[in-house]
C-alpha positions in Angstrom: 5.1 35.4 15.6 3.8 34.3 12.1 3.1 30.8 11.2 4.9 28.7 8.8 2.5 26.3 6.9 4.5 23.9 4.7 2.5 22.0 2.0 4.1 19.3 0.0 3.0 18.4 -3.1 1.9 15.1 -4.8 3.6 12.5 -2.9 5.0 14.2 -0.5 8.6 15.7 0.4 10.5 13.2 1.7 13.6 12.9 4.0 16.4 15.9 2.6 13.9 18.0 0.6 13.8 21.5 1.3 10.8 21.5 3.0 11.1 18.5 5.5 14.7 20.0 6.2 12.8 23.7 7.2 10.4 21.8 9.3 13.1 20.6 11.3 14.8 23.6 11.7 12.4 26.6 12.0 10.6 27.6 14.7 6.6 27.5 14.8 6.4 25.2 11.7 3.1 23.2 10.9 3.3 20.7 8.1 0.2 19.9 6.7 -0.1 16.0 5.9 -2.8 14.6 3.5 -4.7 11.1 3.8 -3.6 10.1 0.0 -0.2 11.1 -1.3 -0.7 9.0 -4.1 -3.6 9.3 -5.3 -4.6 13.2 -4.3 -8.6 14.6 -4.1 -9.0 18.2 -4.4 -11.6 18.0 -1.9 -9.8 16.5 1.0 -6.2 18.4 0.0 -8.0 21.9 0.4 -9.7 20.7 3.7 -6.5 19.7 5.2 -4.7 22.7 4.0 -7.6 24.8 5.6 -8.0 22.9 8.6 -4.1 23.9 9.7 -4.7 27.6 8.3 -7.8 27.9 10.7 -5.7 26.2 13.5 -3.4 29.1 13.9 -4.2 32.7 16.2 -2.0 34.6 14.5 -0.4 35.2 10.6 0.4 32.5 8.1 3.1 32.6 6.1 2.9 29.3 3.0 5.7 27.4 1.4 4.0 25.2 -1.5 5.4 23.0 -3.7 4.2 21.8 -6.8 0.6 20.5 -6.4 0.9 22.3 -3.0 0.8 25.5 -4.7 -1.8 24.6 -7.0 -4.1 23.2 -4.3 -3.5 26.5 -2.3 -5.0 28.4 -4.9 -8.5 26.4 -4.5 -8.6 27.7 -1.2 -12.3 29.6 -0.3 -11.9 33.1 -0.1 -12.5 33.2 3.7 -9.5 31.0 4.7 -6.9 32.8 2.1 -7.8 36.0 3.8 -5.6 34.6 6.8 -3.0 34.1 4.8 -0.1 36.9 5.2 2.6 35.6 2.2 3.0 32.5 -0.1 5.9 30.8 -1.7 5.2 28.9 -3.7 7.4 26.8 -5.6 7.5 24.7 -8.7 3.8 24.7 -9.3 2.2 21.3 -11.4 1.1 21.6 -13.9 -1.9 19.5 -13.0 -3.9 19.5 -16.9 -1.0 17.9 -18.0 -0.8 14.7 -15.4 -3.6 12.3 -15.5 -4.2 11.2 -12.0 -3.5 15.3 -11.1 -6.7 16.7 -12.5 -9.1 16.7 -9.7 -7.2 20.1 -9.4 -7.8 21.8 -12.7 -8.6 24.2 -14.1 -5.8 25.9 -12.1 -7.8 29.2 -10.7 -6.4 32.0 -13.0 -7.7 35.0 -10.4 -5.5 37.3 -7.6 -4.5 36.1 -4.8 -5.8 37.6 -1.5 -2.2 37.4 -0.2 1.3 38.7 -1.4 3.0 35.9 -3.1 6.3 34.6 -5.0 5.9 32.0 -7.3 9.3 30.0 -8.2 9.7 28.0 -10.9 13.0 26.8 -13.4 12.9 27.2 -17.0 13.5 22.6 -17.3 10.7 21.5 -14.9 10.3 18.4 -16.3 6.1 19.1 -14.6 5.2 22.2 -15.1 6.4 24.5 -18.4 8.0 27.6 -17.0 5.7 29.7 -19.9 2.6 28.1 -17.9 4.3 28.6 -14.4 4.5 32.6 -15.1 1.0 32.4 -16.5 -0.3 31.4 -12.9 2.0 34.2 -11.7 0.8 36.6 -13.5 -2.8 35.6 -13.0 -2.5 35.3 -9.4 -1.0 38.8 -9.2 2.2 36.8 -7.8 6.4 38.1 -8.1 7.9 35.5 -10.4 11.3 34.4 -10.1 12.6 32.2 -13.0 15.7 30.0 -12.0 17.8 28.5 -14.8 17.8 24.5 -14.9 17.1 24.3 -11.2 14.1 21.4 -12.4 11.3 20.7 -10.0 13.5 22.4 -7.1 13.4 19.0 -4.8 15.8 16.5 -4.1 16.3 15.2 -7.2 17.5 17.8 -9.0 20.0 18.9 -5.8 18.0 21.4 -3.8 18.0 19.9 -0.7 18.4 22.2 1.5 18.0 25.6 -0.8 19.4 28.1 0.7 18.0 30.8 -1.7 14.5 29.7 -0.9 15.2 29.5 2.9 16.3 33.3 2.6 13.2 33.6 0.7 11.2 31.8 3.0 12.5 34.4 6.0 12.2 37.7 4.2 8.1 36.5 4.7 8.1 35.9 7.6 10.4 38.7 8.6 7.4 41.0 6.9 4.6 38.8 8.5 6.0 39.9 11.9 6.5 43.1 11.4 2.9 43.8 10.0 1.7 42.2 12.7 3.5 44.5 15.1 2.6 47.3 13.4 -1.4 46.6 13.5 -0.9 45.9 17.6 0.9 49.4 18.1 
């Protein structure tokens, strides 16, 4: 069975956020914790994500939000190869926010795993055209939502059923791939 690794963004995902709710309700979930959620360091964040991924025995599916998406794209290639697939939701634009500039420039090369970027046309933290450019560069499928904000609690996305369906689909695909590789 695949492990779902949840990677929150800047300032963490608090109570009521879809990442927190998924961690409470889904089996086989690891939530990445950071030592500093307020003043993020790319080196420290990538190290925490790397440690979580390498601690897993089987396939890994990522559910990242905001700065967590960008941190995920900075993973070393040998770590990224351990990822089966990723749901990258409302990626941040670190070049627009001074506190996040350690994560710039954002990598613009294909990711070595299947991925989907979900973004909104009215996200205050990343223009949808920037999120679309990320998706194209990363080789990701792109799902553009209308008036969904930053796809967090503040924009009315607590349980977020669409996201849950998307991540369950990725988990099911990874389990099928695992069973086929064992046969």
